[in-house]
C-alpha positions as MATLAB code, in Angstrom:
seq = 'XXXXXXXXXXXXXXXXXXXXXXXXXXXXXXXXXXXXXXXXXXXXXXXXXXXXXXXXXXXXXXXXXXXXXXXXXXXXXXXXXXXXXXXXXXXXXXXXXXXXXXXXXXXXXXXXXXXXXXXXXXXXXXXXXXXXXXXXXXXXXXXXXXXXXXXXXXXXXXXXXXXXXXXXXXXXXXXXXXXXXXXXXXXXXXXXXXXXXXXXXXXXXXXXXXXXXXXXXXXXXXXXXXXXXXXXXXXXXXXXXXXXXXXXXXXXXXXXXXXXXXXXXXXXXXXXXXXXXXXXXXXXXXXXXXXXXXXXXXXXXXXXXXXXXXXXXXXXXXXXXXXXXXXXXXXXXXXXXXXXXXXXXXXXXXXX';
ca = [
      31.607  -98.144   63.705;
      31.254 -101.661   65.061;
      31.917 -100.494   68.633;
      29.328  -97.742   68.258;
      26.774 -100.290   67.066;
      27.605 -102.548   70.031;
      27.127  -99.712   72.517;
      23.773  -98.819   70.978;
      22.715 -102.475   70.957;
      23.797 -103.004   74.569;
      22.146  -99.801   75.705;
      18.943 -100.726   73.924;
      19.014 -104.233   75.378;
      19.404 -102.942   78.914;
      16.642 -100.393   78.396;
      14.390 -103.158   77.096;
      15.111 -105.137   80.266;
      14.216 -102.150   82.408;
      10.993 -101.416   80.575;
      10.003 -105.066   80.773;
      10.054 -104.926   84.573;
       8.817 -101.364   84.954;
       5.448 -102.634   86.139;
       6.868 -105.414   88.290;
       9.737 -105.935   90.695;
      12.973 -103.909   90.444;
      15.949 -105.502   88.702;
      17.779 -105.682   92.043;
      16.426 -105.873   95.623;
      18.097 -102.716   96.914;
      20.152  -99.656   96.026;
      22.575  -98.214   98.590;
      24.572  -95.055   97.924;
      27.735  -93.657   99.504;
      29.845  -90.597   98.839;
      29.667  -86.849   98.439;
      27.466  -83.960   97.275;
      26.943  -85.425   93.802;
      24.768  -88.122   95.403;
      23.725  -86.645   98.782;
      19.918  -86.476   99.012;
      19.701  -84.709  102.356;
      21.952  -86.247  105.000;
      23.733  -82.923  105.440;
      20.400  -81.316  106.329;
      20.800  -82.952  109.721;
      24.464  -82.115  110.304;
      26.098  -78.983  111.728;
      27.790  -78.128  108.440;
      27.567  -75.133  106.121;
      27.592  -77.450  103.098;
      23.848  -77.771  102.585;
      21.284  -77.441   99.820;
      17.998  -77.496  101.722;
      16.813  -74.067  100.608;
      15.636  -72.450   97.339;
      16.424  -72.354   94.502;
      17.716  -75.918   95.049;
      14.978  -78.414   94.255;
      12.822  -75.985   92.301;
      12.401  -78.509   89.447;
      12.219  -81.602   91.669;
       9.013  -83.659   91.804;
       7.855  -81.744   94.886;
       9.287  -78.408   93.656;
      10.880  -78.068   97.083;
      14.498  -78.267   98.254;
      15.433  -81.680   99.624;
      19.146  -81.342  100.257;
      20.066  -82.425   96.722;
      22.693  -80.188   95.147;
      20.635  -79.782   92.016;
      17.564  -78.079   90.597;
      15.907  -81.507   90.336;
      16.860  -85.161   90.235;
      20.347  -86.566   90.691;
      21.847  -89.166   88.375;
      21.233  -91.763   91.099;
      17.534  -90.812   91.199;
      17.237  -91.575   87.502;
      19.234  -94.758   88.086;
      16.730  -95.874   90.719;
      13.920  -95.264   88.217;
      15.701  -97.208   85.474;
      16.208 -100.127   87.859;
      12.469 -100.269   88.468;
      12.201  -98.710   91.921;
       9.116  -96.610   92.615;
      10.907  -94.383   95.122;
      14.430  -93.092   95.709;
      16.752  -94.354   98.459;
      16.077  -91.964  101.356;
      18.775  -90.141  103.285;
      19.748  -92.312  106.251;
      19.485  -89.382  108.657;
      16.023  -88.366  107.448;
      12.636  -89.248  108.925;
      11.822  -91.278  105.815;
      14.253  -94.005  106.869;
      11.990  -96.164  108.949;
      10.017  -99.400  108.762;
       9.833 -101.440  105.582;
      10.748  -98.329  103.595;
      14.412  -99.153  104.223;
      14.304 -102.607  102.621;
      14.938 -101.276   99.115;
      18.060  -99.366  100.131;
      19.247  -96.180  101.764;
      21.440  -93.219  100.842;
      24.390  -92.597  103.203;
      26.166  -89.906  101.141;
      27.253  -86.617  102.674;
      28.216  -83.480  100.768;
      31.924  -82.570  101.148;
      32.878  -86.128  102.050;
      35.619  -88.049  100.285;
      38.090  -90.899  100.370;
      40.419  -88.755  102.484;
      38.882  -88.709  105.947;
      40.078  -85.211  106.812;
      38.207  -83.771  103.824;
      34.885  -84.632  105.445;
      36.107  -83.486  108.852;
      37.051  -80.063  107.455;
      33.402  -79.446  106.629;
      31.799  -81.527  109.404;
      30.427  -83.990  106.882;
      30.079  -87.754  107.285;
      33.325  -89.561  106.552;
      33.154  -92.762  104.529;
      33.984  -94.592  107.740;
      30.951  -93.007  109.384;
      28.796  -93.832  106.356;
      29.906  -97.447  106.678;
      28.954  -97.394  110.363;
      25.431  -96.307  109.411;
      25.366  -99.004  106.721;
      26.043 -101.634  109.393;
      23.177 -100.239  111.480;
      20.943 -100.394  108.401;
      21.885 -104.033  107.905;
      20.859 -104.843  111.478;
      17.483 -103.193  110.939;
      16.947 -105.165  107.728;
      17.784 -108.431  109.496;
      15.295 -107.569  112.240;
      12.607 -106.881  109.634;
      12.981 -109.873  107.313;
      15.322 -112.373  108.961;
      18.934 -113.283  108.271;
      18.426 -115.363  105.101;
      16.349 -112.820  103.200;
      18.518 -109.969  104.460;
      21.669 -111.682  103.174;
      20.073 -111.918   99.733;
      19.233 -108.215   99.845;
      22.825 -107.331  100.758;
      24.424 -109.550   98.112;
      21.893 -108.775   95.387;
      21.614 -105.049   96.011;
      23.706 -102.506   94.120;
      26.097 -100.338   96.141;
      27.194  -97.115   94.447;
      30.161  -94.973   95.507;
      30.812  -91.399   94.347;
      33.810  -89.670   95.895;
      37.124  -87.977   95.169;
      36.091  -84.605   93.762;
      35.876  -82.927   97.170;
      39.237  -84.431   98.126;
      40.902  -82.532   95.308;
      38.840  -79.368   94.836;
      37.831  -78.635   98.423;
      40.990  -79.881  100.066;
      44.124  -80.780   98.096;
      44.241  -77.832   95.677;
      43.637  -75.254   98.399;
      45.512  -76.915  101.257;
      49.282  -76.297  101.382;
      49.571  -78.945  104.092;
      48.726  -81.402  101.322;
      49.826  -79.903   98.005;
      53.240  -78.899   99.346;
      53.830  -82.383  100.714;
      52.261  -84.672   98.118;
      52.149  -84.542   94.348;
      48.671  -85.085   92.823;
      49.824  -88.591   91.928;
      50.921  -89.352   95.503;
      47.683  -87.940   96.904;
      45.714  -90.138   94.497;
      47.608  -93.161   95.827;
      46.482  -92.264   99.351;
      42.898  -92.062   98.121;
      43.239  -95.436   96.421;
      44.191  -97.035   99.736;
      41.025  -95.623  101.295;
      38.928  -96.764   98.329;
      40.330 -100.303   98.517;
      39.618 -100.494  102.239;
      36.063  -99.270  101.750;
      35.295 -101.825   99.024;
      36.898 -104.583  101.116;
      34.712 -103.599  104.077;
      31.561 -103.624  101.951;
      32.550 -107.037  100.620;
      33.121 -108.370  104.145;
      29.604 -107.183  105.023;
      28.101 -109.202  102.178;
      27.984 -106.686   99.322;
      28.762 -108.264   95.950;
      27.512 -105.712   93.414;
      29.484 -102.488   93.701;
      29.767  -99.547   91.331;
      32.147  -96.622   91.653;
      32.231  -93.426   89.609;
      35.368  -91.856   88.225;
      36.222  -88.233   88.798;
      34.480  -85.844   86.403;
      36.524  -83.373   84.322;
      37.182  -81.332   87.470;
      39.010  -78.651   85.521;
      35.821  -77.866   83.600;
      33.555  -77.243   86.580;
      32.497  -73.555   86.516;
      33.813  -72.927   90.038;
      37.124  -74.620   89.189;
      37.564  -72.380   86.143;
      36.810  -69.348   88.317;
      39.129  -70.360   91.152;
      42.001  -71.928   89.231;
      41.616  -70.756   85.614;
      43.731  -67.622   86.041;
      41.190  -65.388   84.361;
      40.531  -67.593   81.345;
      37.227  -69.140   80.388;
      38.732  -72.495   79.518;
      38.956  -75.802   81.335;
      41.966  -76.063   83.641;
      44.063  -78.679   81.839;
      46.224  -79.583   84.830;
      43.181  -80.445   86.913;
      41.737  -82.566   84.117;
      45.046  -84.393   83.761;
      45.049  -85.067   87.507;
      41.504  -86.432   87.195;
      42.485  -88.698   84.301;
      45.473  -89.994   86.275;
      43.219  -90.656   89.276;
      40.713  -92.452   87.064;
      43.425  -94.677   85.629;
      44.483  -95.611   89.150;
      40.838  -96.269   90.053;
      40.479  -98.685   87.162;
      43.724 -100.481   87.995;
      42.903 -100.703   91.704;
      39.435 -102.016   90.898;
      40.893 -104.727   88.660;
      43.143 -105.793   91.528;
      40.174 -105.936   93.893;
      38.184 -108.035   91.423;
      41.050 -110.509   91.156;
      41.252 -111.076   94.923;
      37.586 -110.881   95.991;
      35.703 -113.985   94.745;
      32.204 -113.376   93.433;
      32.416 -109.592   93.412;
      30.924 -107.574   90.569;
      32.805 -104.285   90.614;
      32.132 -101.747   87.865;
      33.954  -98.453   87.368;
      31.558  -95.938   85.838;
      33.211  -93.392   83.573;
      31.525  -90.042   84.092;
      34.544  -88.065   82.873;
      33.983  -88.575   79.157;
      30.175  -88.220   79.052;
      30.316  -84.973   81.044;
      33.343  -83.716   79.092;
      31.413  -84.268   75.854;
      28.460  -82.287   77.205;
      30.789  -79.462   78.216;
      32.857  -79.284   75.030;
      30.005  -80.056   72.601;
      26.901  -78.793   74.400;
      24.718  -78.350   71.321;
      25.102  -82.027   70.407;
      23.592  -82.930   73.781;
      20.838  -80.321   73.576;
      22.438  -77.708   75.831;
      22.993  -74.015   75.266;
      25.407  -73.161   78.094;
      28.236  -75.311   79.450;
      30.732  -72.805   80.829;
      28.501  -71.032   83.327;
      26.047  -72.611   85.747;
      22.397  -71.661   86.108;
      22.511  -70.408   89.696;
      23.567  -66.798   90.265;
      26.433  -65.571   88.113;
      27.155  -69.200   87.246;
      30.836  -68.790   88.026;
      31.254  -69.990   91.599;
      27.965  -70.165   93.535;
      27.238  -73.427   95.314;
      25.687  -74.397   98.657;
      24.890  -71.270  100.734;
      26.198  -68.985   97.953;
      23.471  -70.353   95.688;
      20.333  -69.021   97.347;
      17.019  -67.348   96.633;
      18.701  -63.943   96.539;
      21.445  -64.933   94.104;
      21.331  -62.423   91.269;
      21.216  -63.732   87.711;
      19.838  -67.259   88.270;
      18.485  -68.604   84.990;
      14.796  -69.301   84.493;
      15.227  -72.547   82.527;
      17.933  -74.900   83.796;
      17.336  -77.457   81.027;
      19.586  -75.350   78.782;
      22.493  -75.627   81.221;
      24.962  -78.463   81.794;
      25.584  -77.156   85.324;
      23.088  -76.119   87.963;
      25.623  -74.539   90.335;
      29.373  -74.044   90.320;
      30.118  -77.704   91.039;
      27.055  -79.791   90.218;
      25.285  -80.850   87.013;
      21.723  -79.818   86.241;
      18.875  -82.327   86.270;
      19.041  -82.526   82.465;
      22.752  -83.347   82.566;
      22.158  -85.862   85.360;
      19.583  -87.643   83.227;
      22.090  -88.063   80.406;
      24.768  -89.216   82.860;
      22.360  -91.793   84.277;
      21.682  -93.138   80.798;
      25.416  -93.592   80.330;
      25.708  -95.295   83.732;
      22.951  -97.698   82.763;
      24.809  -98.766   79.627;
      28.071  -99.194   81.519;
      26.499 -101.050   84.446;
      25.096 -104.042   82.593;
      27.285 -106.435   84.608;
      25.751 -105.241   87.882;
      22.221 -106.221   86.889;
      22.956 -109.335   84.837;
];
């Protein structure tokens, strides 16, 4: 009871802070985003990959009612996060035409659908590896320095929030379907490999001046509609083994992050738990205002994502607000909004 009160109090306090600056400057100078399809806002539009979402019905409920490259019917959790932080626009995709001039000073999105901590995951689908995303981040830093000078730029880098979302593609789109991996490594051993990549990436960001870093856990991967279809063996239930692998990965992520915090002076590193909030939406949809949590809105709701989720997909729902999932892998805008609210509560340390 006391913990529940504290969470409500903390959440309310943070919201009060956000509303108090909603008509002024953002809580932080910039927001930079790295990772996979959960946070990609259109970088893959400009890559020779089949993993894209720049066509209907993607984006039908977005502000412009047009597809942007977001794997969603509307806003991503990071879009809502940008709003909560007081930004009047969303970090643009680095490879888009929007990334020019002073527009870049408040942050950029480097994420690429099908990317992950394991470099070969991105290469399989011709997506941007995290290493490549970091390369673009360095180029962005140079542009910022040229625009505002070294001193102000350094403050933007150290004061800005850097969010990382990765790992799901490594397991679902690579490990579980790749005998070259799953016959050689146990899920636990593969997670250790990913942790090495994660540590290196955070260390590199730190060396480049980043001090406020947030990383998301894996979601309940065994509950994603496409995962149930592909690995559920005909059942309509979450795949327990996959969820256990995700929990194990998340435990390693927390432990690794604690180690990084102990050796990197001045870093604020927050691990955002998206497993439990999304799991609660899936297992108790009515409590969160949803009607359907097993099937996605797009098409049959069992597997469609990317090019399989298109304007000709038969069965696409008319009102995605009732659905936890938009396509076979990605949450709906309504679910993303609730996830963003949870992230805001958990990320108090990044904006304090």
